[in-house]
N, C-alpha and C positions, 0 to 999 in steps of 0.2 A: 785470665789464662796466660801461661807462658808459652810462647810459640817455640816449637822445637827447632833446633839449629838446622836440621835438614832442609827446612823450608827456605832458609836464606843461603845455605851453603851449596845448593844446587844451581844458584843463579850466577850468571856472568853478564857483563855489559858489552854490547856491540856498538861500534862507532866508526868514525872516520879520523884521518890524521890531517891536521892543519898546522902548518909551521912546525912539523915534526912533533906535534902534541896531540895526544888522544882526546877526541871530543865525543862523549857518549851520545848515542841517539836512540837506542832501543835496548830491550832486555832479551836475553837468551837463557836457556837452562839445559842441564845435562840429564839425559835419561839413560837407563841401562836395560838391556834385554839379556835373558839367560836362555840361550838356544844351544845347549851343550857347552858352549863357551860364553863368557860375558863380553858384551859389546856395548860401547858407549856412543851416544849420538848427541850432538848439539842440536837444540830445537829452538826455533823462533817463528815469527809470523812470516808467511811467504811475501806479503807486501813490503816488508822491511828489506828483504833481499832483492826483490824485483825492482824496487825503486832505485836502490844503489847501483844495480847493474845498468838500468836505463840511463842513469846519470854518469856512468863510467866512474863511479866512486869505489875505491877499495874499502872493503869492510874489514875492520880490525876487531879482535876479541881481546878484552882485558880480563886476566885471570889472577885472583889473589894467590900469593905464595905464603907458605908457612913462615918463611924468613925472606927478608929483602923486599924490593919493590915488586909490584904486580908484573906479570908477564904480558906482553902485547904481541898477539899472534895474528898475522895477516891470513885471511881466509881466501883461498882460491875460489873464484866464482863457480868453477866447474865442479867443486866439491859438494855443492848443494843439490839436494834431491827433494822433489815435491810429491804431493799425493798422486798416486797413479791415475786417479780420475779427475785431477784438477782441471784438465782441459774441458771437460764436460760439466763438472759441478764444482763451484768454488769451495775451497776448504781452508785456505790460508795457513797451510803448514809447510815449513821448510826444515829439513834435517841435514846434518853433515856428520860423517864419521869423524871421531876425534879420540885422541888419547892424551894422557897427561903424565908428567913425571912425578916422582914421589914428593917433590917439594911444593907442588901445586895443590892448593886447598879446595878440593871439590868433593861433594857428597852427592852422587847421582841418584835419581829417583828410579827404582826398579818398576818397569811397566809391563814386563812380559816374563813369565816363568814363575817358579814357586814363591818368590819373595815379592811378587807384584803388589803394588798399592794403587793400581789403576782403577778408577771408578767407572768401569765398563757398565753396560746396561744390566748384565747379570749381577754384578756386585751391587749396583744401585738398588735392584729389586731385592736382593738377598739381605742387605743390611738396612733397608728402608730409608734410603736417602731421599729427601723430598723438599718441597718448597718451604722456605723458612730456615733450613739448616744453614749453619755458619760457613762462610767461605773466606779463605785467607789468600791474599795475593802478595807475592814478593817480587820486587823489581826496582827499576831505575827511577830515581827522583832527580831530574836533570839539574835542579837548582842546588842540590847538595848530594853529590854522588861519591865524594871522597877523593882527596888529592893523592894520598899515599897508598890507598887500597880501595877496592870496591866496597861501598856501604849500601846494600840493598835496604829499601824501606819495606814495611809491611802494612798492607791495607786490609781491613776486615769488613765484611758485609754479609749478605744473606742470599741464598738461592731464591731468585724471583720467578723463574719459569723453567721448568724441566721438560715438559711435554707441550709442544705447540707447533705452529706453522714455521717453516723456514724463515729466517730473519733477513730482511732486506736492509743492507747497510748503506751508509752515506755515499760510498764509492760506487753504488749501483749493483753490487753483487748480491746474490742471495745465498745464504749459508745455513747449513744445519748447525744449530748452536743452542746453548743455554743462555738465559739471561740472569744476571746477578745485580743486586743493588749494592753498590760499593762506590764510595767517593774515589775519584781517580784523577790523574793528570797525564799529559803527554810523556811518552817514554816507557809506559807500561806495556805497549804492544809486544807480544812474544813472551810475556811473563807467565809463570806457572800459576794456576788457580787450584787451590786445594779445598776440599770440603772437610770440615772438622766435625766429628761425632763424639760428644762427651760420653763418659762411662754411664751416666744416668740420663735418660731421655724420657720425654712424654710422647707416646705414640697412641693416637686414637683415644686420648683421655686416660691412658694407663701409663703408669711409671714402669719403665723398662730398665733393668740393671744388667748391662751387658757382661760384666766381669772381664772385659777386655782392657787394654792399656788406658790409662786415664786420658791421654791425648791421642786419639786415633784419627789419622789423616789419610785421605785418599786423593790422588791426583785427578781432578775433575777435567782439566784440559788446559788450553793456553788462551791468553787474552788476545782477542782480535782487535778490539777497539771499543769505543763508546758511541752511543747514539748521537751525541751532539758534537762529535769531532767532524769538522768541515771536510778534512781530507785525511784519511787514514794513512796516507803515505808520508805525512809530515815527520815521522820518526827519523828518517835518514836524509831528507832532502834539504833541511835547513842548514845553510852554510854559516850562519851566524846565530848563536844561541839567543841573541836579543830578539830574533824574529819569532821565537816560540811563545806560545800562550802559557801563562802561568795560572790561568783561572781554573776553577773547579768545574768539572763537567756535570751534566745533569744527574749522573749517578747510576745510570743503567748501563752495565757493561755486557759485552758479547764474548762468550767463552766457546771456543771450538772444542768439541768433545774429545776426550783422550783416545777414543777408538780411532780417530783420524790420524793421530800420531802413530799408533800401533800399526795401522794399515800402511802408513808411509814407510816405516822401518822394516816391515815384513813384506814389502813388495818384491816380486821375483828378482829384479836386477840387483837388489841389495842382498837378498838371500844368496844369490850366485856369487856376489863379490865376497861375502863372508866365507862361503865354501871354498873359494879359490885361495883365500888367505890361509885357511886350515890345510888345504892340500899342499900348497907351496911349503908350509912349515913341516909337514910330514916328509916331503921329498928331500929336504935339506939334510 
C-alpha cells in the first residue's frame, strides 16, 4: 500500500534549542475543526509539554516550507491547553491554537465537522473498525529526522485492543486508551495514529466491498507511549541525544482516543476564545 501524503504532511517536530540549533524531541500534528469557521490546533502528548515546562525548557516547533529552510517557531507555554478533566483523569492530550502562512507546508486532519475523519466510537461501530485492522503512525525518528526539512517516518502495525480496562502506564497514570502492535522508538510520543480500512475487507467470514476510496483512513488518536518505555517523559528531557535509547520497544503501543482530542478543543474556554475572535473581526 502507498501511504497517502496527508499522514505525513500533518506532522511537525517539537524540540529544544541547543547552541542555537534545533534538537527534535517529540512529534506533534495539526488538526482542524469546522465550527462555522475553520480552526487549526497543534496536538501533542501532555507529558511532552509538562516535562519541558518543569525543566524550564522552551519548546520549539519546526515546520516544513514549500520553499526554503524549515520555519522554527517558539511556542509560548501559556498557549497550551489540556483536557478539561485531566486533573481528575489522565488523558495526555495537549493542544495549542496555531496558524500558518501560505508558504508553510501543512495538511491538517479534520476531526470535527462535515469533513471529519475522526475514528470516534460511533464511526468505529458504523464502519466496523476492530482488532486486527491496520494502524499507521507517522512521526519523529530522532536518529534521522532531516537536516534541511522534517522527514517523518511511517510505522505500520495492527489494532491489538479496542475495548478493555483502562491502561496503566509506566509513569503510574491510568488512561483510557487503545493498544496497538507496532514497532516503535523514542520520539513518537504525540504522533497521530491512523487506522486504515481497505476497499475490500473480510468481516465475520464474509467479503465486504465498500465501494469507498481505495485507501480510507481515520484518525484513531495520538501516541502516548509504549509499555516498555522506562520514563514516558524522555521525549523532551534529554539534553544530549547520546543519552537516548535506540533500541526497539516491546511493540505494544498506547493510543489516546481521538475523542479526547475533540473534547479538548471543544472545551468551553476554547469555544469562548474562538467566539471572541469572530466577534472582534465583526466589530472591526
